[in-house]
SEVORO-669574 format. One record per residue: x, y, z of N, C-alpha, C in turn; residue number from 1; residue in three letters. Coordinates in pm, whole numbers, plus 32768, in hexadecimal, padded with zeros to 4 digits. Layout:
N
+------+------+------+------+------+------+------+------+------+-----+------+
|   nx |   ny |   nz |  cax |  cay |  caz |   cx |   cy |   cz | pos | code |
+------+------+------+------+------+------+------+------+------+-----+------+
|    X |    Y |    Z |    X |    Y |    Z |    X |    Y |    Z | NUM |  ALA |
...
+------+------+------+------+------+------+------+------+------+-----+------+
//
This chain:
163
+------+------+------+------+------+------+------+------+------+-----+------+
|   nx |   ny |   nz |  cax |  cay |  caz |   cx |   cy |   cz | pos | code |
+------+------+------+------+------+------+------+------+------+-----+------+
| 9D19 | D4F7 | CF79 | 9CD6 | D54B | CFDC | 9C72 | D5A3 | CF9C |   1 |  MET |
| 9BF9 | D5A0 | CFC6 | 9B8C | D5F9 | CF95 | 9B7F | D676 | CFE7 |   2 |  LYS |
| 9B6B | D6E7 | CF9D | 9B51 | D769 | CFE1 | 9ACE | D79D | CFB7 |   3 |  TYR |
| 9A7A | D7D0 | D014 | 99F5 | D807 | CFFF | 9A06 | D89E | CFE3 |   4 |  LEU |
| 99D4 | D8C6 | CF6C | 99D9 | D956 | CF48 | 994B | D983 | CF29 |   5 |  VAL |
| 9928 | D9F7 | CF5E | 98A5 | DA2F | CF3D | 98B4 | DA9C | CECE |   6 |  ARG |
| 9858 | DA95 | CE6E | 9861 | DAE5 | CDF7 | 9856 | DB7C | CE17 |   7 |  ASP |
| 97F6 | DBA1 | CE6B | 97D8 | DC2C | CE83 | 9840 | DC7D | CEDC |   8 |  LYS |
| 989F | DC31 | CF0C | 98FC | DC75 | CF64 | 9968 | DCC0 | CF1E |   9 |  ILE |
| 997A | DCA2 | CE98 | 99E7 | DCE5 | CE56 | 99B7 | DD6B | CE1E |  10 |  PHE |
| 9996 | DDC4 | CE79 | 9977 | DE4C | CE52 | 99DA | DEA6 | CE9A |  11 |  ALA |
| 99F6 | DF16 | CE62 | 9A58 | DF72 | CE98 | 9A21 | DF9D | CF21 |  12 |  ILE |
| 9A7E | DF9D | CF84 | 9A56 | DFBF | D00C | 9A29 | DF4C | D066 |  13 |  GLY |
| 9A10 | DED9 | D02B | 99E0 | DE65 | D075 | 9A51 | DE16 | D0AE |  14 |  ASP |
| 9A41 | DDE3 | D128 | 9A9E | DD83 | D15F | 9A50 | DD06 | D17F |  15 |  ASP |
| 9A8F | DC90 | D16D | 9A51 | DC13 | D176 | 9AAF | DBA1 | D193 |  16 |  TYR |
| 9A88 | DB3F | D1DE | 9AD7 | DACA | D1F6 | 9AB4 | DA5D | D190 |  17 |  TRP |
| 9B20 | DA23 | D155 | 9B13 | D9A8 | D109 | 9B37 | D938 | D16A |  18 |  ILE |
| 9ADD | D8D5 | D169 | 9AF2 | D866 | D1CB | 9B21 | D7E6 | D17A |  19 |  GLU |
| 9B63 | D791 | D1C6 | 9B8E | D713 | D194 | 9B13 | D6AC | D19F |  20 |  ASP |
| 9B2D | D639 | D16F | 9ABD | D5DA | D177 | 9A8F | D5B1 | D202 |  21 |  GLU |
| 9AEA | D5CE | D25F | 9AC2 | D5B4 | D2F1 | 9A87 | D621 | D336 |  22 |  ARG |
| 9A6E | D68F | D2E9 | 9A29 | D704 | D324 | 9A87 | D763 | D36B |  23 |  GLY |
| 9B09 | D753 | D360 | 9B6F | D7AC | D3A0 | 9B90 | D824 | D348 |  24 |  ARG |
| 9BAD | D891 | D37A | 9BD7 | D905 | D333 | 9C5C | D8E4 | D2F1 |  25 |  HIS |
| 9C66 | D8F2 | D26B | 9CDC | D8D8 | D21E | 9D1E | D954 | D1E8 |  26 |  ALA |
| 9CC9 | D9AD | D1B1 | 9CFD | DA27 | D16B | 9C90 | DA97 | D187 |  27 |  PHE |
| 9CC5 | DB0E | D1A4 | 9C74 | DB89 | D1AD | 9C7F | DBD0 | D12D |  28 |  LEU |
| 9C0A | DBF4 | D0EE | 9C0F | DC4A | D07B | 9BEB | DCD4 | D0AC |  29 |  VAL |
| 9C49 | DD2D | D083 | 9C3F | DDBF | D0AD | 9C30 | DE0F | D031 |  30 |  ASP |
| 9BB6 | DE45 | D018 | 9B93 | DE8F | CFA6 | 9BBC | DF23 | CFC1 |  31 |  GLY |
| 9C1B | DF55 | CF7A | 9C50 | DFDF | CF96 | 9BF3 | E048 | CF59 |  32 |  LYS |
| 9BBA | E09B | CFAD | 9B63 | E105 | CF7C | 9BB9 | E181 | CF53 |  33 |  ALA |
| 9B79 | E1D2 | CF07 | 9BB6 | E25A | CEE8 | 9C34 | E24A | CE98 |  34 |  LEU |
| 9C44 | E1E8 | CE47 | 9CB3 | E1DA | CDF6 | 9C8E | E1FC | CD5F |  35 |  ARG |
| 9CF0 | E223 | CD11 | 9CCD | E23D | CC81 | 9CB4 | E1C4 | CC34 |  36 |  LEU |
| 9CDE | E158 | CC60 | 9CBC | E0D6 | CC15 | 9C92 | E06C | CC7E |  37 |  ARG |
| 9C50 | E008 | CC3F | 9C1A | DF9C | CC8D | 9C8C | DF51 | CCD4 |  38 |  ASP |
| 9C8F | DF4E | CD57 | 9CF8 | DF0F | CDA5 | 9CC3 | DEBB | CE17 |  39 |  THR |
| 9CF3 | DE42 | CE21 | 9CD4 | DDEA | CE88 | 9D51 | DDAD | CEC0 |  40 |  LEU |
| 9D51 | DD95 | CF46 | 9DC8 | DD51 | CF81 | 9D95 | DCCE | CFBC |  41 |  GLU |
| 9DDB | DC68 | CFB0 | 9DC5 | DBE6 | CFEC | 9E29 | DBD6 | D056 |  42 |  LEU |
| 9DFC | DBCA | D0D5 | 9E52 | DBC1 | D14D | 9E46 | DB40 | D191 |  43 |  LYS |
| 9EA6 | DB1A | D1D8 | 9EA5 | DA9A | D22E | 9E55 | DAC0 | D2AE |  44 |  ASP |
| 9E34 | DA66 | D302 | 9DEB | DA80 | D378 | 9E2B | DADF | D3DA |  45 |  PRO |
| 9EB7 | DAF0 | D3D2 | 9EFA | DB4C | D424 | 9EFE | DBDC | D3E9 |  46 |  ASP |
| 9EBE | DBF2 | D375 | 9EBF | DC75 | D33B | 9F33 | DC90 | D2D4 |  47 |  GLY |
| 9F8B | DC30 | D2C3 | 9FFB | DC36 | D260 | 9FC1 | DC3C | D1D5 |  48 |  GLN |
| 9FE0 | DC9A | D180 | 9FB3 | DCA4 | D0F9 | 9FFA | DC38 | D0A3 |  49 |  VAL |
| 9FB3 | DBD6 | D067 | 9FEC | DB71 | D017 | 9FF4 | DB97 | CF8A |  50 |  LEU |
| 9F84 | DBCA | CF51 | 9F86 | DBFE | CEC8 | 9F29 | DC74 | CEBE |  51 |  VAL |
| 9F3F | DCC9 | CE5B | 9EEC | DD3C | CE3C | 9EBA | DD33 | CDAF |  52 |  THR |
| 9E38 | DD40 | CD93 | 9E04 | DD3A | CD16 | 9DDD | DDC8 | CCEC |  53 |  LEU |
| 9E03 | DDEE | CC71 | 9DE9 | DE76 | CC3E | 9DBA | DE68 | CBB0 |  54 |  ARG |
| 9D5E | DEC2 | CB8E | 9D33 | DECE | CB05 | 9D96 | DF24 | CAC3 |  55 |  GLN |
| 9DC4 | DEF6 | CA4E | 9E27 | DF43 | CA02 | 9DE2 | DFB6 | C9B9 |  56 |  LYS |
| 9E16 | E029 | C9CF | 9DDE | E0A4 | C991 | 9E19 | E0C1 | C90B |  57 |  MET |
| 9DD2 | E0FB | C8B3 | 9E09 | E11C | C82E | 9E41 | E0AF | C7DA |  58 |  PHE |
| 9E13 | E037 | C7F3 | 9E44 | DFBE | C7A9 | 9DF4 | DFB4 | C728 |  59 |  SER |
| 9E31 | DF89 | C6B8 | 9DE9 | DF77 | C637 | 9D7A | DF06 | C649 |  60 |  LEU |
| 9D9B | DEA1 | C698 | 9D42 | DE39 | C6B4 | 9D27 | DE38 | C749 |  61 |  ARG |
| 9CB5 | DE0E | C774 | 9C9B | DE05 | C7FE | 9CF9 | DDA9 | C847 |  62 |  ASP |
| 9D32 | DDCF | C8AB | 9D9A | DD82 | C8F8 | 9D95 | DDA5 | C989 |  63 |  ALA |
| 9DBE | DD3F | C9D6 | 9DD5 | DD51 | CA68 | 9E59 | DD23 | CA89 |  64 |  MET |
| 9E95 | DD65 | CAEE | 9F19 | DD39 | CB1E | 9F07 | DCFE | CBA9 |  65 |  THR |
| 9F58 | DC9B | CBCA | 9F65 | DC62 | CC49 | 9FF2 | DC87 | CC78 |  66 |  ILE |
| 9FFC | DCBD | CCEF | A079 | DCEC | CD26 | A099 | DCA3 | CDA4 |  67 |  GLU |
| A11D | DC8B | CDBF | A142 | DC52 | CE41 | A1BA | DCA6 | CE71 |  68 |  ARG |
| A1B7 | DCD6 | CEF0 | A222 | DD2E | CF23 | A230 | DDA4 | CECF |  69 |  ASP |
| A1BB | DDDF | CE9E | A1BD | DE5B | CE51 | A20C | DE4C | CDC6 |  70 |  GLU |
| A220 | DDD2 | CDA1 | A25E | DDBD | CD17 | A1FE | DD65 | CCC6 |  71 |  ARG |
| A1F9 | DD78 | CC43 | A1A7 | DD27 | CBED | A1C9 | DC93 | CBFF |  72 |  PRO |
| A15E | DC4A | CC06 | A169 | DBAE | CC0A | A12F | DB76 | CB8C |  73 |  LEU |
| A0B9 | DBA7 | CB5F | A07C | DB71 | CAE6 | A022 | DBD5 | CAAE |  74 |  ALA |
| A008 | DBC5 | CA30 | 9FA1 | DC13 | C9E5 | 9F37 | DBB5 | C9AF |  75 |  THR |
| 9EB8 | DBDB | C9BC | 9E49 | DB86 | C98C | 9E01 | DBD1 | C918 |  76 |  VAL |
| 9DF5 | DB8C | C8A7 | 9DB9 | DBC5 | C832 | 9D62 | DB5C | C7ED |  77 |  ARG |
| 9CFB | DB8B | C7A9 | 9CAA | DB2C | C75B | 9CFE | DAFE | C6EA |  78 |  ARG |
| 9D05 | DA84 | C6C7 | 9D56 | DA45 | C663 | 9D26 | DA73 | C5D9 |  79 |  LYS |
| 9D83 | DAA0 | C58D | 9D6A | DACA | C502 | 9D57 | DA56 | C4A9 |  80 |  ARG |
| 9D10 | DA66 | C441 | 9CFE | DA03 | C3DB | 9CD4 | D97C | C40F |  81 |  LEU |
| 9C88 | D980 | C472 | 9C4E | D8FF | C4AF | 9BC3 | D8ED | C47D |  82 |  SER |
| 9B9E | D876 | C456 | 9B19 | D85B | C42C | 9ABA | D85E | C4AA |  83 |  LEU |
| 9AF7 | D84A | C51C | 9AA6 | D84C | C59C | 9AA8 | D8DF | C5CD |  84 |  LEU |
| 9A2F | D90E | C5E0 | 9A25 | D99D | C615 | 9A5A | D9A7 | C6A5 |  85 |  ARG |
| 9A49 | D938 | C6F1 | 9A6D | D930 | C77C | 9AF4 | D8EE | C78C |  86 |  ASN |
| 9B5E | D92A | C74B | 9BE2 | D8F1 | C752 | 9C40 | D960 | C778 |  87 |  HIS |
| 9C84 | D952 | C7E2 | 9CDF | D9AF | C816 | 9D67 | D983 | C824 |  88 |  TYR |
| 9DCA | D9DD | C815 | 9E61 | D9B7 | C825 | 9E94 | DA08 | C899 |  89 |  ARG |
| 9ED7 | D9C0 | C8F2 | 9F23 | DA00 | C963 | 9FB2 | D9F1 | C947 |  90 |  VAL |
| 9FF7 | DA63 | C93A | A089 | DA65 | C922 | A0D0 | DA8A | C9A2 |  91 |  THR |
| A11E | DA2F | C9D5 | A16B | DA58 | CA4C | A1F0 | DA9A | CA20 |  92 |  LEU |
| A225 | DAEB | CA78 | A2A0 | DB34 | CA54 | A312 | DADD | CA24 |  93 |  VAL |
| A318 | DA63 | CA54 | A382 | DA08 | CA24 | A369 | D9D1 | C998 |  94 |  ASP |
| A2F5 | D9F5 | C95C | A2D3 | D9BE | C8D9 | A276 | D946 | C8DA |  95 |  GLY |
| A263 | D90E | C94D | A1FE | D898 | C959 | A17A | D8D2 | C936 |  96 |  THR |
| A130 | D87E | C8EA | A0A7 | D89A | C8C0 | A047 | D838 | C8F3 |  97 |  GLU |
| 9FD5 | D869 | C931 | 9F68 | D81A | C960 | 9EF0 | D831 | C903 |  98 |  LEU |
| 9EAB | D7C2 | C8E8 | 9E2E | D7D3 | C894 | 9DB3 | D7C6 | C8EB |  99 |  ASP |
| 9D57 | D81F | C8DB | 9CD8 | D824 | C925 | 9C65 | D80F | C8BE | 100 |  VAL |
| 9C18 | D7A6 | C8CC | 9BAA | D79A | C86C | 9B32 | D754 | C8AC | 101 |  SER |
| 9AC2 | D76B | C86C | 9A44 | D730 | C8A5 | 99DA | D795 | C899 | 102 |  GLY |
| 996A | D77F | C8ED | 98FD | D7DD | C8F1 | 9917 | D83B | C965 | 103 |  ARG |
| 9961 | D8AB | C94D | 9989 | D902 | C9B0 | 9910 | D941 | C9FA | 104 |  ILE |
| 98B2 | D974 | C9B2 | 983B | D9B7 | C9F5 | 97E8 | D954 | CA41 | 105 |  LEU |
| 97ED | D8D3 | CA1E | 97AB | D86B | CA71 | 97F9 | D83B | CAE5 | 106 |  ASP |
| 9871 | D865 | CAF0 | 98CF | D83B | CB57 | 98E8 | D7A6 | CB4D | 107 |  ARG |
| 9907 | D77A | CAD2 | 9932 | D6F1 | CAB3 | 99A1 | D6F3 | CA54 | 108 |  GLU |
| 9A1C | D6FB | CA84 | 9A90 | D706 | CA2F | 9B0F | D6CB | CA74 | 109 |  PHE |
| 9B7B | D6C0 | CA2A | 9BF4 | D688 | CA5B | 9C66 | D6E1 | CA42 | 110 |  THR |
| 9CCF | D6D4 | CA90 | 9D56 | D70B | CA81 | 9DBA | D69C | CA6A | 111 |  VAL |
| 9DFD | D6A0 | C9F9 | 9E5E | D63C | C9D5 | 9EEB | D674 | C9AF | 112 |  GLU |
| 9F49 | D625 | C9BF | 9FD4 | D63E | C99A | A002 | D5C7 | C94A | 113 |  TYR |
| A01F | D5E1 | C8C6 | A04A | D57D | C863 | 9FF6 | D504 | C86A | 114 |  GLU |
| 9F6F | D519 | C872 | 9F0B | D4A6 | C86C | 9EF6 | D46A | C8F1 | 115 |  GLY |
| 9F42 | D493 | C959 | 9F30 | D45B | C9E4 | 9ED3 | D4AE | CA35 | 116 |  GLU |
| 9E6A | D47C | CA76 | 9E0D | D4C2 | CAC2 | 9E4D | D4F9 | CB46 | 117 |  LEU |
| 9E44 | D57B | CB59 | 9E6F | D5BF | CBD1 | 9DF4 | D5D4 | CC34 | 118 |  LEU |
| 9D8C | D610 | CBF4 | 9D1B | D62E | CC4B | 9C97 | D61F | CBF5 | 119 |  ALA |
| 9C2C | D5FB | CC38 | 9BA9 | D5F2 | CC01 | 9B4D | D64B | CC4D | 120 |  HIS |
| 9B04 | D6A3 | CC01 | 9AAB | D6FE | CC40 | 9A21 | D6D0 | CC21 | 121 |  ILE |
| 99CF | D6C8 | CC84 | 9947 | D690 | CC72 | 98E2 | D6B8 | CCDE | 122 |  SER |
| 9868 | D6C2 | CCB4 | 97FB | D6DE | CD16 | 97BC | D658 | CD4B | 123 |  ARG |
| 97E1 | D5E6 | CD09 | 97A4 | D566 | CD2C | 97C3 | D53D | CDB8 | 124 |  GLN |
| 9832 | D562 | CDFA | 9853 | D52F | CE7F | 9801 | D574 | CEEC | 125 |  TRP |
| 97D0 | D5E7 | CED2 | 978C | D630 | CF39 | 9700 | D65C | CF03 | 126 |  PHE |
| 969D | D64A | CF56 | 9615 | D665 | CF36 | 95EA | D6EC | CF6D | 127 |  HIS |
| 963F | D73C | CF9E | 9626 | D7C0 | CFD4 | 961F | D81D | CF59 | 128 |  VAL |
| 95B8 | D875 | CF53 | 95A5 | D8CB | CEE5 | 961B | D92B | CED8 | 129 |  ARG |
| 9641 | D94A | CE5A | 96AF | D9A4 | CE3F | 9730 | D98D | CE79 | 130 |  GLU |
| 9754 | D903 | CE78 | 97D6 | D8D9 | CEA7 | 980F | D87F | CE44 | 131 |  THR |
| 988B | D870 | CE46 | 98D1 | D80A | CDF2 | 994C | D7E0 | CE3D | 132 |  TYR |
| 9987 | D76E | CE0B | 99FB | D73A | CE4C | 9A71 | D73D | CDF0 | 133 |  ALA |
| 9AE5 | D758 | CE26 | 9B66 | D74F | CDDE | 9BA7 | D6D1 | CE1E | 134 |  VAL |
| 9BA6 | D666 | CDCF | 9BE7 | D5EA | CDFF | 9C7A | D5E7 | CDC7 | 135 |  ASN |
| 9CD7 | D601 | CE1A | 9D5D | D5F6 | CDF8 | 9D92 | D567 | CDF1 | 136 |  VAL |
| 9DA0 | D532 | CD7F | 9DB1 | D49F | CD72 | 9E47 | D472 | CD9B | 137 |  VAL |
| 9EAC | D4BF | CD67 | 9F27 | D496 | CD8A | 9F59 | D4CE | CE0C | 138 |  ARG |
| 9F9D | D47D | CE5D | 9FC8 | D4B0 | CEE1 | A030 | D51A | CED9 | 139 |  GLU |
| A083 | D51E | CE6D | A0EC | D57D | CE5F | A0C4 | D5F5 | CE14 | 140 |  ASP |
| A045 | D601 | CDF2 | A013 | D67D | CDB4 | 9FF4 | D6E6 | CE18 | 141 |  ALA |
| A00E | D75E | CDEF | A003 | D7D7 | CE42 | 9F67 | D7F0 | CE4D | 142 |  ASP |
| 9F2C | D7D9 | CEBE | 9E99 | D7E2 | CECC | 9E71 | D87A | CEC3 | 143 |  ALA |
| 9EBE | D8D7 | CEF7 | 9E9E | D967 | CEEA | 9E9D | D98C | CE55 | 144 |  ALA |
| 9EFF | D95B | CE08 | 9F0A | D980 | CD78 | 9E90 | D942 | CD2F | 145 |  LEU |
| 9E61 | D8C7 | CD50 | 9DFA | D883 | CD0A | 9D74 | D8D4 | CD31 | 146 |  GLN |
| 9D62 | D8FA | CDA9 | 9CEF | D950 | CDC7 | 9CEB | D9D1 | CD81 | 147 |  ILE |
| 9D61 | DA0F | CD7A | 9D72 | DA91 | CD34 | 9D53 | DA81 | CCA1 | 148 |  ALA |
| 9D81 | DA17 | CC5D | 9D6F | DA02 | CBD3 | 9CCE | D9F2 | CBBC | 149 |  VAL |
| 9C8A | D9A5 | CC12 | 9BFD | D98C | CC07 | 9BB3 | DA15 | CC17 | 150 |  ALA |
| 9BD0 | DA61 | CC73 | 9B8F | DAE2 | CC8E | 9BAD | DB3D | CC0F | 151 |  VAL |
| 9C22 | DB42 | CBDF | 9C40 | DBA0 | CB6F | 9BED | DB74 | CAEE | 152 |  CYS |
| 9BEF | DAF4 | CAC8 | 9BA4 | DACA | CA53 | 9B0C | DAE2 | CA62 | 153 |  VAL |
| 9ADB | DACC | CAD5 | 9A4E | DAE1 | CAF3 | 9A2D | DB78 | CADC | 154 |  ILE |
| 9A7E | DBCC | CB20 | 9A64 | DC63 | CB11 | 9A71 | DC88 | CA7C | 155 |  ARG |
| 9AD5 | DC5E | CA33 | 9AE8 | DC7B | C9A9 | 9A72 | DC51 | C94F | 156 |  MET |
| 9A44 | DBD5 | C964 | 99CE | DB9D | C919 | 9950 | DBEE | C938 | 157 |  ALA |
| 9947 | DC0F | C9B6 | 98C8 | DC63 | C9D6 | 98D1 | DCE8 | C992 | 158 |  GLU |
| 9945 | DD26 | C992 | 9950 | DDAE | C954 | 993B | DD9F | C8BB | 159 |  ARG |
| 996F | DD39 | C880 | 9961 | DD1D | C7EF | 98C9 | DD11 | C7D4 | 160 |  GLU |
| 9881 | DCCA | C828 | 97F3 | DCB2 | C80E | 97A8 | DD32 | C816 | 161 |  ARG |
| 97D3 | DD8E | C86E | 978D | DE11 | C881 | 97A5 | DE6E | C80A | 162 |  GLU |
| 9812 | DE5A | C7C9 | 9830 | DEB5 | C756 | 97EC | DE9C | C6DC | 163 |  ASP |
+------+------+------+------+------+------+------+------+------+-----+------+
//
């Protein structure tokens, strides 16, 4: 299933619908204003919070956390000692690790688990300016988590570029 995501919507205080490939509302992004740290909530169409994305404060390395039910679900960090600048590691609380690599700033990258493709992020599927698609390849993959991972690594790569 492909999900259409607009780049500019991920600003604090912004709300935006992510649509599926049929144009139906799939997820609501709720940018929380007036918080001490960067916070976004990804909600289902009924308003139920599925995951919360937070910038980790006072971390030695830039990191973002993904929470579910107000408990940590995953931490996203740029992979250390990687020859690829655009290589991130997502560590779930159960110890599972996902690899994210590709051209993050160009919105052309993949999310993999032990070499198996979970999601492919690309601008190729949509010709609308400033949009990209998150194609969740495996049916049993958590779509909200895959979208959250994509948003986190893009935000982190953009921050890194600005520094």
